[in-house]
C-alpha positions as CSV (number, residue, x, y, z in Angstrom):
1,M,-18.7,-4.0,2.0
2,T,-15.9,-3.5,4.5
3,S,-12.6,-1.8,3.7
4,S,-10.7,-5.0,4.6
5,T,-12.8,-6.9,2.0
6,I,-11.9,-4.4,-0.7
7,L,-8.2,-4.7,0.3
8,R,-8.4,-8.5,0.2
9,R,-10.1,-8.5,-3.2
10,L,-7.5,-6.1,-4.6
11,S,-4.7,-8.1,-3.1
12,D,-6.1,-11.3,-4.6
13,T,-6.3,-9.6,-8.0
14,I,-2.7,-8.4,-7.8
15,E,-1.6,-11.9,-6.9
16,A,-3.6,-13.4,-9.8
17,R,-1.9,-11.0,-12.2
18,R,1.6,-11.8,-10.9
19,H,2.3,-14.3,-13.6
20,A,0.3,-12.6,-16.4
21,D,2.0,-11.3,-19.5
22,P,3.7,-8.0,-18.6
23,A,2.7,-6.7,-22.0
24,S,-1.0,-6.9,-21.1
25,S,-0.9,-6.4,-17.3
26,Y,0.4,-3.3,-15.5
27,V,0.7,-5.3,-12.2
28,A,2.7,-8.1,-13.9
29,K,4.9,-5.5,-15.6
30,L,5.5,-3.7,-12.3
31,L,6.3,-6.9,-10.4
32,A,8.6,-8.1,-13.2
33,S,10.4,-4.8,-13.0
34,G,11.4,-5.4,-9.5
35,Q,11.5,-3.7,-6.2
36,D,13.2,-0.5,-7.3
37,K,10.5,0.3,-9.8
38,I,7.8,-0.5,-7.3
39,L,9.4,1.8,-4.7
40,K,9.8,4.5,-7.3
41,K,6.1,4.4,-8.0
42,I,5.3,4.5,-4.3
43,A,7.5,7.6,-3.9
44,E,5.9,9.2,-6.9
45,E,2.4,8.5,-5.7
46,A,3.3,9.7,-2.2
47,A,4.5,13.0,-3.6
48,E,1.3,13.4,-5.7
49,T,-0.8,12.7,-2.6
50,I,1.2,15.3,-0.6
51,M,0.7,17.9,-3.4
52,A,-3.1,17.1,-3.6
53,S,-3.3,17.6,0.2
54,K,-1.4,20.9,0.0
55,D,-3.8,22.0,-2.7
56,G,-6.8,21.1,-0.5
57,D,-8.6,19.3,-3.4
58,A,-10.6,16.5,-1.8
59,D,-11.2,14.7,-5.1
60,Q,-7.5,14.7,-5.9
61,I,-6.6,13.6,-2.4
62,I,-8.9,10.6,-2.7
63,Y,-7.6,9.8,-6.2
64,E,-3.9,10.1,-5.3
65,T,-4.4,8.2,-2.0
66,A,-6.0,5.3,-3.9
67,D,-3.0,5.2,-6.2
68,L,-0.6,5.3,-3.3
69,W,-2.5,2.5,-1.5
70,F,-2.6,0.4,-4.7
71,H,1.1,0.7,-5.3
72,T,1.7,-0.1,-1.6
73,L,-0.3,-3.3,-2.1
74,V,1.9,-4.2,-5.1
75,M,4.9,-3.7,-2.8
76,L,3.4,-6.0,-0.2
77,A,2.7,-8.6,-2.9
78,H,6.4,-8.3,-4.0
79,H,7.4,-9.3,-0.5
80,G,4.7,-12.0,-0.1
81,I,3.0,-10.0,2.7
82,S,-0.8,-10.1,2.9
83,P,-2.6,-6.8,3.7
84,D,-4.3,-8.8,6.4
85,V,-1.1,-8.8,8.4
86,V,-0.9,-5.0,8.1
87,L,-4.5,-4.7,9.2
88,Q,-3.8,-7.0,12.2
89,E,-0.9,-4.7,13.2
90,L,-3.2,-1.6,13.0
91,A,-5.7,-3.5,15.1
92,R,-3.0,-4.3,17.7
93,R,-2.1,-0.6,17.9
94,E,-5.7,0.5,18.2
95,G,-6.3,2.3,21.5
96,I,-2.5,2.6,22.2
97,S,-1.1,6.0,22.4
98,G,1.3,6.7,19.5
99,I,3.9,7.9,22.0
100,D,3.6,4.7,24.0
101,E,3.6,2.5,20.9
102,K,6.8,4.1,19.6
103,A,8.4,3.8,23.0
104,S,7.6,0.1,23.1
105,R,9.3,-0.4,19.7
106,S,12.5,1.3,20.8
107,T,12.8,-0.9,23.9
108,S,12.0,-4.1,22.2
109,Q,14.5,-3.7,19.3
C-alpha cells in the first residue's frame, strides 16, 4: 500500500466524520470547534514532535509525527483541500533545488 493511498483513506474517513455527532467523533468535534482549535492542536503536536526529535526517541518521533500529520489532514479538510493537491505540489517540487524553488516563489508573488 502506498503512502498516498493511506493519506487518501484517512482523508476520506475525516470527511465522512465531518457531520457525525461531535459527542461521539473526535474529528467531528474538532471540525465543529473551528479553525483556531484545529490550529492549536497542530501547534501542540508540532511541539511534541520537536521534543521527541530532541530526545532522539524514534518510536516517539513516529508517534508524534503521525499525530501531527493527522491534525494537518483535519486542517486541510476544514479548508476543503485534498491531500492529493499537497502531494501534487510535492511532486512538482521534486528534483528542484530548495533554493531555486524559494527564489521562484518570491519572483512570482
